[in-house]
C-alpha positions in Angstrom: -34.5 87.6 17.9 -35.2 86.2 14.3 -34.8 88.9 11.2 -38.4 88.6 10.4 -39.0 90.6 13.8 -41.6 93.3 13.0 -40.7 96.8 14.2 -43.7 98.6 16.3 -45.0 101.7 14.4 -46.2 104.9 15.6 -49.9 103.9 15.1 -49.7 100.3 16.7 -47.1 101.4 19.9 -49.9 102.5 21.7 -51.9 98.4 21.0 -48.7 97.2 21.7 -47.9 99.3 25.4 -51.1 98.4 26.5 -49.7 94.3 25.3 -46.3 94.3 26.9 -47.9 95.3 29.9 -50.2 92.0 29.5 -47.9 90.0 29.2 -44.9 90.7 31.2 -48.0 90.4 33.9 -48.6 87.1 32.4 -45.1 85.8 32.6 -44.2 86.8 35.9 -47.4 84.5 37.4 -46.1 81.6 35.3 -42.7 82.0 36.3 -44.2 82.1 40.4 -46.0 79.3 39.1 -42.2 77.3 38.1 -41.0 78.5 41.3 -44.3 76.8 43.4 -44.2 74.1 41.1 -40.1 73.4 41.9 -41.2 74.2 45.8 -43.4 71.2 46.1 -41.2 69.0 44.1 -38.0 69.4 46.2 -40.6 69.1 49.6 -42.1 66.5 48.2 -38.1 64.6 47.2 -37.5 65.1 50.6 -40.2 63.7 52.4 -40.3 60.6 50.2 -36.3 60.5 51.3 -37.5 60.6 55.1 -40.5 58.4 55.3 -37.9 55.8 53.5 -34.7 56.2 55.2 -33.8 53.5 57.3 -33.3 55.8 60.8 -36.4 58.5 60.4 -38.7 55.8 58.9 -39.1 54.1 62.6 -39.3 57.4 64.4 -42.9 57.9 65.7 -43.2 61.8 65.4 -42.0 61.2 62.0 -44.5 58.8 61.1 -46.7 62.0 58.9 -43.9 63.2 56.6 -43.7 61.8 53.2 -44.2 63.0 49.6 -46.7 65.6 49.1 -50.3 63.8 47.6 -50.9 64.3 43.7 -47.5 66.5 43.8 -47.5 64.5 40.2 -50.4 65.8 38.7 -50.1 69.2 40.6 -46.4 69.9 38.7 -48.1 68.3 34.7 -50.8 71.1 35.5 -48.6 73.8 36.8 -46.2 73.3 34.1 -48.9 72.9 31.0 -50.4 76.8 31.8 -46.5 78.4 33.3 -46.1 77.3 29.3 -49.0 79.1 28.2 -48.6 82.0 30.2 -45.0 82.9 28.6 -45.9 82.1 25.3 -47.3 85.7 24.4 -44.0 87.1 26.3 -42.0 85.2 23.7 -43.8 86.1 20.5 -44.5 89.9 21.3 -41.1 90.1 21.8 -39.6 87.7 18.6 -38.2 85.6 21.1 -39.2 82.2 18.7 -36.3 80.5 17.4 -36.4 80.4 13.8 -34.0 79.5 10.9 -33.5 82.5 8.3 -30.3 82.6 6.8 -31.4 82.7 3.1 -34.3 85.7 3.9 -31.9 87.4 5.7 -30.3 88.1 2.6 -33.5 88.4 0.1 -34.8 91.5 -0.8 -36.7 94.3 1.1 -39.9 93.0 -0.3 -39.6 89.6 -0.5 -38.9 90.0 3.2 -42.1 91.6 3.9 -43.7 89.1 2.2 -42.2 86.2 4.6 -42.7 87.6 7.5 -46.5 88.8 6.9 -47.1 84.9 5.9 -45.9 83.8 9.1 -47.3 85.8 11.1 -50.9 85.4 9.3 -50.0 80.7 9.9 -49.0 81.9 13.9 -52.7 83.7 14.3 -54.3 80.8 12.5 -52.9 78.3 15.0 -53.3 80.9 17.5 -57.1 81.2 17.4 -57.3 77.9 16.2 -55.7 76.6 19.6 -57.6 79.2 21.5 -60.9 78.1 19.9 -61.0 74.1 20.8 -58.8 74.9 24.1 -62.1 76.9 25.2 -64.5 73.5 24.2 -62.5 71.7 25.8 -63.0 73.4 28.7 -67.0 73.5 27.9 -66.2 69.5 27.3 -64.0 69.3 31.6 -66.4 71.5 32.3 -69.5 69.0 31.5 -68.6 65.9 32.9 -67.4 67.3 36.0 -63.2 65.0 35.1 -61.3 65.0 37.7 -58.1 64.5 38.6 -57.4 61.1 40.4 -55.5 61.2 43.5 -56.4 65.1 44.3 -60.2 65.3 43.0 -58.7 68.3 40.8 -61.6 69.8 38.2 -59.4 69.6 34.8 -61.3 72.3 33.1 -59.4 74.2 35.9 -56.2 73.9 34.3 -57.7 74.6 30.2 -58.5 78.5 32.4 -54.7 79.2 32.2 -53.8 77.7 28.8 -57.0 79.4 27.6 -56.1 83.1 29.1 -52.7 82.9 27.5 -53.4 81.9 24.3 -56.3 84.3 24.0 -53.2 86.6 24.6 -51.3 85.2 22.4 -53.9 85.3 19.8 -54.0 89.4 20.4 -50.3 89.3 20.0 -50.2 87.6 17.1 -53.3 90.2 15.2 -50.7 93.3 16.7 -47.3 91.3 14.9 -49.4 90.6 11.8 -51.0 94.2 11.1 -47.4 95.8 12.1 -45.8 93.5 9.3 -47.5 95.2 6.5 -45.2 98.0 7.5 -42.3 95.5 8.0 -38.8 97.0 7.9 -36.5 94.1 7.6 -32.6 94.8 8.4 -30.1 95.3 6.4 -27.2 92.4 6.8 -25.0 95.5 6.9 -26.0 96.7 10.3 -24.3 97.4 13.4 -24.7 96.7 16.5 -25.7 99.4 17.7 -28.2 100.3 15.2 -29.9 96.8 16.1 -29.9 97.5 20.0 -31.9 100.9 19.2 -34.3 99.1 17.2 -35.1 97.2 20.2 -35.7 99.5 22.6 -37.5 101.8 20.4 -40.1 98.6 19.9 -40.2 98.3 24.2 -41.1 102.1 24.5 
């Protein structure tokens, strides 16, 4: 976890609990989607292997066996949706990788200012992405663009991305507000104290 990860206060605890539930549901949904995509990939590869094997390819009873049509389209769209659904939970937990070797030794006030700046910038990016995904969804739906093999409407994929980034924007709002009361960890803090603060953040 980054040293710039915010610690929730009493005033933001309720908002965090609501976001925690929503982000977990989104992350679990993304995980289940990845499992389904993995199964599709394995089945498609097995079907392609059986269809091209010297013995099984000549068997009439296995003539229907083959790769799943449009498997690349399904994996491409599904993977993008899963990534978008993972982002809110990752950011809520402060899971993004940061390089802050110098920041962690800076005075508390400097760390607080940097935390506010970082969270504000993330909020701007998340809000911008949410806005553009919404307009992209409208454009894809207006022109009824579909995938090449399965004729899946492309705007369907934008729905998952829009949900993920909208939730990420809410998380960014929460973390930006909480950054104003950010209490940085001191360099001499023990591992037990860090675990205690993390446990308080899960309440």
